[in-house]
N, C-alpha and C positions, 0 to 999 in steps of 0.2 A: 647397420648393427652394432652396437659398441660391444666389446668383449665381455663387459659386466652382464650386458643383457641378452647375450647370444646363448643360445640352448646348449647342454653338455652335450659333447659328442657320445653317441651310443656305446654300450659296452662294447668290447671285442668279441664276446662271445655271442653277440648279435649280427656279425659280420662274418663275411666269408673273402679270405684272401684269394683276389684273384689274379692278383699281377704283382711281381718285384722287378723296379728297375734301381740298376747300381751303378756310379759312375765312380770309377775307382783309380787311384793315383797308381801308375807302374810299381814294380817292385826295386829293390836294392840296386843300385848301380854303381860304376866307377864316375868320377869326377867329371863335371863339364869344362871347369876351368882350370888352365894350367900355370898360370901366372898371375899371382895377386899382390905381391910384393917381394922385396929383396930376401924376405926369409920364409917365403912360402911360394914356392914354385915348385914345378914337377919335372925331375931330372930323368935321365935315361933308366936309372936303376927302378925309379918309382913308377916310372910308365908300365917296365917289364913286371912289375909288381901287381899291377893292375890286369895286366894280361893274363895272369895266373889265378885270378879271382873269376873270371869271366864264364858264362854258362859252357859247362863242357858239352863235348860233342853227344855223349851219353843224353845228356838232358835234353839236347835239341833234338835228337833222335825220336826219345821219348814222347815228347810235347808234340811232334808232328805225326806222333802214331793216330792221335784222335781228334786233328783237326784238319781243315783245309782252308787255304787262304785264297778270296777272290777280291774281286774290286767291288767295293761298295756301292758305286753308282750303277755298276752295270756287271752283273755275274758271267755274263758270257764274253767279255772282254777280259784279257789278262790281267791279272792283280798288279798294281803299280810296284815298282822296286822299292823297297823299302829304305826309308833313310837310316843312316848309322845315329843321326841327333847327337853328332860329336866327332872331334877328330881321333879317329883309333888312337888308343883303347879307351877313349871317353867316352861318356854317356851309354855304357852298354849294361844290360842287366846282368848280375853277377849269379854263380850258382847259388850264393844265399837269397839272393832276391826269387830265383825260382822256387825254394824252397819254402821261403815264408808267404810267396803269392800261393803257393799249393797250400799252403796252411790257411791262407783266407779263405780259401775255396771251399776247405773241409770244413771251415766255422760256419760259412754259409750253409752248407748241408747239413749241419747240427742245427743251425738256429731256426731254419725252416723244414726240417725233417719232413714233416707229412706233405706238405708243400711240393718238394724236392722228389719225395718218393713217387709223387704221381706225373712227374714230368717225363715225357720222350725227351732227352737231350736232343736229338737230331730233327726233331720236328717243333718243339714248343721253344726251345731256347735261342735267342737273338744275341749276336753278339759283334759288336763293331770296334774298332781301334783306329787312333792316328797312326798314320803310316809309318813309324818308328820302331824300330827293331825290338827296343826294349818294351815299349806298350803291347806290341803284337805278341812276344813271348810273355810278357805278363799275363795277358788274356788266356793263352794256352795254358800258362800254370795255374791260375784260378779253375778254369775249366779240368784240368786234372785233378784236383781236389774236390771238387763237386762230382764229378763223373769218373771215379778212378778206374772203373772197369773198362773204359774207352781208349786207357794210356797204360799198356802193357809191355811194349817193346823197349829193347835196349840197343845199344850198338853191338852187342855180341848175339843178339837174338833177335835179327830184323826179318819176323814174319810178315809176309804180305797183309796190308792193312784191308779191313773191309770196307771200302768208298762208301757203302751205302749207312755205314755206323758211325761217320765223323761228324763233328759239329763245325757249321760254317763260321768263319770269321770274316768279317767284311773290312778291308782295311782301305781307308778313306784318304784318296793322295791329297784331298784339300784339307784333312785334320779340322774338321768342323768343329769339334767338340773340346778345342784350344785355342787360347786366344792368338789374334793374328798378328800381334804386335813381335817383334825380335826378339830373343833373349839378351840382346846387347842394351835394351832400353833400360834393363834394371841397373846398369851402370851408372844411369842418369836420373836416377829418382830424386835426389838431391835439387836437380833444376824443376821437374815437372812439379813437384812439392814442395816449393820453394815457400809458398803462404802457408802450406799447412806448418811446416817446420820453424817458420818465422813465429807464428801465433800459438801453437800448440805441441811444439815440439815434445816427445817423451822425457821424462825425468831421467836425467844421466847420460845424454845423447852427446852433448859436448865432452865431457870427461871420457867416455867411452871411445869417442873418435880420437882424442889425443893419445891414448892408451893403445888403442888397437894399432893405428898409424905407427907408432914406435915399434910395437912387438912385429907386426907383421911385415915392417918396411915399407909402406905406402909412402911415395915422394910427397913432398908439400906440394900443392898446386895440382894433385889428383886427388878426387874423390875416393873415400873409403867404398871399396865394394862389398856392402853389406850382403848382397844376394850371394854373390860368388863365394864369401868367407862363409854364409851361413853351409852352403851345400856342399865346398870341401873339407870343411871340419867335421860334417856330419858322415861323411865317406870317409875319413880318417877313424873318426871315433867306431864307426859300424865293424873296420877291418883292422881295430887295433894299432894304427899307425899314432905315433905322437903328435902332437900339437906344436906349433911354436914354442920356444923357450918363453916362459912368461905367461902364458895364456892360460889361466887356469878353467876348469870345468864352469865355474859360475860366471866367468867372462863367456864363456860359449853359450851359455842360456843367456845372457842379456844379449849377445849378438843375434841368437834366435829370435828374441821378443822384440828388437828393435826393428828386425826385418818384417816380423809378422805386422808389425804396426805400420810400416810403409807399405807393404803390400795392400793392407784394407784400407788405409789410407787412397791409394790409387785406386783400386777397384772399386771402391765407394763412391768415387767421381761417376755418377751417371753418364756424362756424354762420353769419357773414357771408356768405361765398362761395353758401354753399348757399341762404341765403335770398335772395337777390339774384339768382343765376344757375342755379337747379335746372332751369328750364324751357330754358336753352341746353343744358345737358348731355343733359336727356331727348331734345330734338329730335335733336342729332348722333348719339346714342347710338341711337335708333329707327331712323335713316337707315342707319347703317352696321349696324346687326343686322339689316336687311332684306335688304342686300347679301348678308352673309355667311351669311344663310340662302337665298339664292338667289329672294328674294320682290322682287327689284328689278330693272327694265329697265335702269336707268341703269349709266354705266360712269364718268361724270365727273361730279361733284358740286361746286357751286360756291357758297358761303355768303357774301353780302356783309355785313361787320358793322363793327363800331368797334374802337378800341383796346382799350377794356376787355372788349371780346368775347375777344379773344387773351390779355390778362391773365387774365382771371378763368378762362377753359377751361384754360391752362397749369396755374394753381394747382388747380382741379378735379380733374383727371385726373394732377396730380403730375408732371408732366414736369419733365425735369432741365434747367432754364434759370436762369442768374441773375436778379437784379430787372431788369426792360427795361420801356421803352415802346416798343411799335412803331411804326415809321416809318408813313409813308404807304405802304398799299401792301402791307403786311408780310403773310407769309402763315404760316398753320401747315396744314402737309398730312399726311394720312394714305394711306399708299400700301397697299394690300391686295394682297398676292399669295396666289397658289394653287400647292402644289407640283406639280409637272408628273407625278409618280410616285403620291403618295398623295392629292394634292387638300386636303391639310391647309392651312389659311388662316394666313397672317401677316400683319400690319402695321409699317410702320415710319413712325414719326411723325418729322416735320422742321419746324424754325422757320426759315424765309427760306434753305431748302435746306440746313441743318446739322442732322444727327442731334440728337433731342431725347428720350433712351430715357424709360420709364417708370421710376420709383421701383423697382417691383418685379423691374424687368428691366434695372437701370443698366450692366449691363456690354455691352448691346449694344441699339442701338434697334430692328432687326428681331427680332421676336418673335412668339411665337403670339399669334393672333388674340385668345385670351382674356384676357391682359393688358390689354387694352382696355376689354374686357367688364368684368373685375374692379374695373378702376380707376372705370369708370362707374358700378356699380352700388354701390360703396364709397361713393362722393359721394351717389348719388341716394337712398341708403339712411339716411344720417347724420341722427340725432336731435340738433337744437340743445339744446345746454345752457341757451341764453339767448333767450327770445322777444324780448328787447328788441333783441338786436343782430340776431338773424336777420330781424326785421321791417324793419330799415331800408331 
């Protein structure tokens, strides 16, 4: 059925919200990259600066008060040892990240006030995280904003916690909701996307490359690391550290836009996206399908991942979004509704609270649940044309 002939979705007051699934990026962190050029590298003094920004012991004790960490595959097994996600102190959640993710949780509490008020956080909430410290602590922070009464301890008031009133976070050693390729792949996007860059390079790329190479001190013969630049400069901006001399706010925005274009081009390649993120779609599809089938006891599901988790998911499900790099704490949400009269299920995808329709239902984000099922199955059943690309 074409969009023009499809029936309009029912009004929201004819529907009951029965489930909310949120996939979010972790909060503010210290940089991942240490050496991007002669004029942008992390020395010992800067490394010590980042140590001082990290989540404090008070933060960590308070977050632990309301949660327990278990193995995502088998709760009876010991949880996996979380990865640092970078060479210390890089890639760690900051105190700013804790505060901002707590605020994200509070915003969810406000947006879905009636729905959240009816939840038992221990029984009704499902939480899963990639097995990285910053994503686990981000999940804890979101929960502390959603259900603040469960998080009352500080380092100076270490009361015994009630184990029956903590929310379970499932740490996934396989990090299913993150693309499987290495972070280092982003340094070689120029090779992977050679055809795209040759035929439809973004306007201003050549000049930006020349200027950035000079300002940052990237040697000739080495590709400009757009992703590394974007993430390090974002960290510096968030914490008031200076950019290299000559790198203006306007050039920073251009760097972010170019990196978003590169990521969009990469994950829009079906072979590549399927090869690196099929497990993520399978995981989220299985979870929501269980909800639709009435086989899940949960009403709110939180998945704590990474920026590329959100970009890959949007590409895989063909959500109508422009090229984007998610900000810290950005959220993709799937609201699941049941028709009050017929029981028919509907889903509404959102990005940062704004509607993000499926390609197959582009005229309205709210659509029959089957559109999510079809989008997920279409992706999962994709047959790669190139084994070389899909294996990356």
